[in-house]
N, C-alpha and C positions, 0 to 999 in steps of 0.2 A: 617159353613164352609167355606173357601175360594174357590172361582172357580177359575181355570185355563185355558186358551185357548187350544184348542185341540190338537194344534202342538207345545204345550209347552213340552220342555225338560229340565231335571234338569241340572243347569250351572255346569260347572267343576268348583266348587267353592274351592278346594283346590289344590296345586301344591306342589310338593317335597320342595321347600323354606318353605312352612307353616310347614311340617313335620320336617324341620330342627329346625323352632322354638320352637316345642314342644320338641324334643331331648335337645335344649340347656337348655330350663327351667328344664328339669328332673335331668340335671346333675349339674346344678347349685344349685340345692336343694338336691342334694344327702345325704349331711350330715344329713338334717333335716327327710328326709325318711328312712334312715338308724337306727337313733338313737333309735327309739321307739323299731323296732324287737332286735336290738343289746341289750338292756337293758333287755328284757324278757328273752333271751339267758344269760346274767350274773348273774342275780339275783338268778334262781334255781341253778346254779352252786354252787355260793358263800352259799347259807343256807344249802347243801349238805356236805361241808367240815368240817373236825373237827376243833374246833376253837383253842384249845391247838397246833395242829400241823402245822395248816396253816394261823395262825391269821396275818401275813405279806401279804399273798395273798390276804386274804378277805381285809383288809386296802386298797392296792392298786386298787382291784376290786372296792370299795365303792367311794375311792379316784376318779377314772375314770368315775365312773359313774356320781358322783356330778358334777365334772368338765364339762362332756358332757351336762348334764341339765343347769349349769350356762351359758355355752356358748349358748344354745340353747334359754333360757329366754332372755338373752342380745340381741339376734338377732331379737326378737319379737317385734312390735312395740306396741306403746299404742294403747289402744282401743279408738276409735273416736264416739261418739255419737252426732246423728241429735235429738237435742232437740225437734226443731219442725220448720215450716216453714210458710209463708205468701207470697201470691201473690198480685198483682196489683188489684184492682177490681174498674173499672172504671165508673165514672158518665155516667148516660143514655143518655144525653143530646150530647154525643161525640159518638154516633153511627154513622158510617157511613155507608149505604147501598148502593147497586150497582147501583139505580136510582141516589144517591146524588153523588156518585164516578164519573158517567159518565157527569152527567149534569153540576157538577165542571170542570172536566177535558175540556169540551168543551168551558166554558166561559172563562177560562184562555187564551185561544187563542194561545197558544205555541205548541198545536198537532195539527198533520195534520189528514186527514180524513182515512188513513192507520193506523195510532199510535192510533187513537179512536177505530177502528174498531179491533186491534188488542188487545186493552186492555180490552174491552167487550168480546171478544172470550176468553180470560186468566180467568178473573173474574168467567163466567159460567164454567168453567172447573177445577177452581183453588181447588174445597172443601171449600172454605169459605162460611160462611153463611152471612147474613143480618144484625148483630149486632156488628161486628167488630168496633176496637175504630180508630180513628185518632186523633190527638192533636189539640187543640184549634186552631192553627195558619192554619190549612189545612179546617178551616169550615169557613172561609172569603174568600171574594175576593177583591182585588187578594190577594194568601196567603202571610203570615208574616213569611219567614223561617229567623228569626232574632236572634241572638247569646239570646238576652233577651227572647225571646219566646223558643228557646231551653232550656236555664237553666229551665224555668217555668216547661214545660214538664218533664226533669229530676228531678225536686224537686217534683212536683204531684205525679211520679210513685215511685219513691226510698222512701220519705218520708210517703207515703202512705203504702208501704208494710212496713216499718221499725216500723212505729206506732202501726200496727197489731201485729207485731212480739212481740214488748214489751209488748204491752197489754196481749195475750195469755200466755207468758212465764214468767211474773213478774219478768222478769231481769234485773237490774238497770244497764244503758248504762255505767257507771264508771266503771263495771266489765269487761267490752270487752277489751280483751287482744291483739287479732287480727284481722284487718278489710281487706277483701279483694273486691274490685269493679272491677267488668268487664263490659264495655260499648266500643263497636268495632270502632263505628263512631263519637262519639261526645266525645272530651277530653279536655274539658276547663282549662283555669289556673284561680284560684287554681282547684286542681283537683276535681273529683268527690268524691272520698274517703276524701278529707279535707272539702268538703261541709258538709258530715256527721259528721265530728269530730266537725265542728262547729256549727251544729244545736243542736245535743243530748250532747253536751259538753264532748266528750270522753276526758278518762286521757291524759297526755302528753305524757306517755311513750308506748300507743297505738302502735303495729305494723301495719301499713296501706299499701296497696299496692293498685295501679290502674292501671288494664289491659285493653290497647287499642288494637285496629286492629286485636284482633283475632277471630273474627266472631262467628258463632252460637254455636260452641262447647266449648266456652271460658268458660261458668258455671261451667263445669268439670274441667276445668284447675284451676279456682280458688279454687274450692273445694279442689283439689289434694295440691294447694300452702297453702292453710288453713290448712290442714291435716298435712303437713309437719312442719307447724310452731308448731302445738299442739304436735309434736313428741318432739319439743324442748323446749318449754315453758310449764311448768307443770301447772296444777290445775288453769285452766282459761277457758274464752269462745272465739270463734270466730265467726265472722258474715260474711256471703258472699253475696254481692247482686249482682245480675244479670239483666242488662238491655240493652235495645236499644235506639236510638233516632231517632226519624222520622222527625223532625222538619227541621232540616237542609241538610235533605238526599234524598229528593223528586228530581227526576230526572225530567227536564222540557224541554226534548228532545226529538227527533224521532228515535232514534235508537233503534231499537226491543229488544236486547239483554239486555237493560239497563230499558225498561220500566217494565219488569217483577217483579223487586222487589216492583215497586208502587202498584202492583196487589196483592202482598202477604205479605208483613212486615206490622205490625199493631203494636199499643201502647200495652206495658205490661213490667212485672218487678217482681222479687222473692228475697226474704231474707230468708236465713237460717240460724238457729242458732246452733253452732256444740260445743262441748265440750270435754275435755278427763277428767274431774272430774267424778272419778268412782261411786260417789254418784248420778251424773245424769240419771245412768242407771235405777233407778227406774221409772223416768218420761220420760224419752226418748222414743220417736217413733222408731228409728232406728237406728242400728250400720253398720257404714261403713266397709265392706268387702274388695273391691276392687277397685281401679282405674286404668284402662289401656289407655295409651296414643298413639296413633300412627300418625307420622308426614311425609307427603309425599311431603313435600317442595323442596325436592332434585329435583322432577321431574319439568321439565319445565311446561308441559302442567298442570300437577297438582296446580304448584304454581299461574298460571295465569286464572285457569278456575271460579275462584270467584276473579273479581280484580277491584278495584276503579280507575275511570280514567275521563279523559274528551273525550267528542264527537267531531266533526270537528267545532262545533259551540262554545266550550269552556262550554258547560254545564256539570257538575261533574254527574257522577252516578256509580253504580256497575253493572258492566256486568257479564252475566252470561254465560260461555262457551257450547256450543252443548257437549261437551264430558263429562259434569258435573256428568252425572249418571254413565257412564262407570269408572270415576276416583273415584267417592264415593263407586261403587263396590268393586274396586281393594282394597280402603282404609280399607274399611268395613272387608274385607277376612284377611288383615292382623291383625287387631285390635282382630277379634274374634278366631284367632288362638291363639294368645297370651294369650287371655281370657280363652278359653277352658280348658287348663290345672289346671286353677283354681278352676273351677266349675262345670265342667262334672263329671259325674260317671266313675270311672274306667273302668268300662264295654264298656262304650260310646268310650273312648279313644282306649281303646284296637281292637276294631272294625273298628276305623276310621285308625288307623296306619295300621292294617293288610291290609285294602283295597289298602291304598296308595302303600304300600311296593310291594305288589303282582301285582298292575298295572304297578309299575316302573321296577320290576325286571324279570317279567314273560312276559310283553307287553298286560296283560289280558284286556277285550273288558269288564269287569264288570265295573258297575258303581261305581262312587267315592261315600262313605258313608257319607253322610252330618250329623253330630252328632244332635241328638235332644236335642234342647237346653231348650224345655218344661220341661226336666227332671231336667234342673238345676235352672229353673225360674218360679214363680208363676205369675209375672205381667211385661210387655214390656211398656216403657216409649220411645218409638222413637221420635226423634225431628221432630216437626210440621212444617218442611220446606217447604212442599208443598206435594201435593197429589201424584207425583209421587215417590217422597222419600219411602212415606209410602206404596206404591204399592210394591217397589222394595223390600224392606228389607222384606215385609210382604211374598212376592215369594221366596226371596234366604232364608229365615230362616225357610220355610214351616209354617207359623203362620196362626192361623184362623181369622176370623172378629173379634171376642170377643178379642185377643190378642191384635188387633190395635185399637180397640173401644176407649180407651183413648186418641190416638194420633189423630184419624179422629175426633172426638168430640171436641177435643182442636183446631185443625184448623178450624173446623168450626165456632165454637163459638168465639174464640180470634184471628186467624189467626196465622200468622208466627210470634210470639214474641220472635225470635232469642234465645239465652241462656235461657231465661226463660221456654221456652214452655214445657220442662221437668217437671218443678214443676207444671204447670197447670195440666198436666197430672196425676201425683201423687196424686194431690188435687182431681182429678175426680174418680180415684180409692176408695180412702178414701172416698168420699163423697157419693158413690155408696154402701158403706159398705162392700168392697170385701178383705180388709188387715185383714190376720190373722196373729196370733203370729208365726213365724218362716218363714213366707212368705218371697222369694227373689225377688228384684226387679230388673231389668236390664234397666239401663239408658243409650242411645245411642244418641250421638250428633254427627253431621256432620256439619266441617266449613271450611272457608277458609283458605288457606294456602298450603295443603288442608289436613285437620285433621279429623280423626275419633276417638273418645274419648267414652269409657265406665266407669260406675260407676255402682257397686253395694253394696246394701243395704238390710239388713235382717230386718224385724220387729221384735220388743222385746215384743209386746202386741198386742191383737186386737185393731186396730185404729178406733175409733170412727169418725163421721163426724165432722168436726171442725165447730166452730162458725163464723171463718173468712173465710172460705173456699169460693172462687170466683165462686162456683158451688150452694151454697146450697138454694138459692133461685129458682132454676129453674131447678135443678137435676132430676126433675121428668119428664121433658121434653126429657130427653135423655136416650138412642141414639135416633138420628134423622135418617130418610132414606136417603140417598146422592143420590140426582137424578142428576148423571152425565155418 
């Protein structure tokens, strides 16, 4: 079980505005909630009527019933299946341990003593292990942050993930109807999505999208876009590729807030295959249940808490604000308030709403009730953005060490791989043999903007460890004890 400080008090996690969100959701779906009990009320009445004397009334009842169900089904979205996914598994020679990191940082000659000491402390407390990956360009002195090197990194990660995905699914690339790629900081021309079209010779009418500048939560945004496209275009496949590029985004200055990404971000990427084909249900791993997106960009502090800029010496980097964790907490609160009514048992919602209203109406000193999200989910994939993020969500959601194990181990083995980290975590759960039919998985991602996004998947079968899992050769070594 997770431990809490003795002086830890449960945060006032929900406010009146969150109750309003739940209320608006219930009202907006009132027709759906009322249709089924209304049907059960109408049918017995119709059956009890004498057909000879009341046939017109019966016909009207039946027409209303059929019309109601027709409207209901027309408003239902198509099922989206996750057939399979693949994560990039890098070559061993690209491992970058702490000693290597500090030695190169010293020899580069661009960091002063204070910056070197700061980076060393961040590494020790980061939760990263000794086998994370940096691109080829960062293994040489001086580093080679060229456009050509950045393309090489992108091709290595993206093509490595897609090759494995096509291999395990046996899907012909020409059958792909939708392609969505997200990479926040590297957006060359032609785009990364065009690079994939060229490499795999995708068909000319493929709907391709390239998302940039959307941060570590962009993978769920890309999945949401692909899902929307699959609602419109029938009987097809969609691929979502999520990655980040390190080569041209290393910071070579001495501003502390910009040095943290150097210590946390590492090479990684994922590719997922989605489909709206009903026949794919028999072999798909998961069904998409919900995607809930929260954007706090209207708040100036939230907008600038993860911000790409230049320092006084014109070195470009991404600065992290000291308010980051507070802003992330606020975004998370809003996001899970909107997600709660979709996934939580009615009993939890009643207790939660009851305690909130009691506090507001009677100024009660009773504690705000935090719904137990473990009643709704069997597994949690929290974006491995850093130790502090995982710690914060573990506390706020009252999770156990086992609940956040996949996130901590992903951070340890692969570092912060940005938007792809939640897929390394899902691969960890699968490779451990923990995924059973009917299990629900909650993927939570936080990113610049500032955004908090959630995706909920339900397992369609007992999932066996994959032969292309990035964990398959060393899963027996995990979990490892974290020494910090």
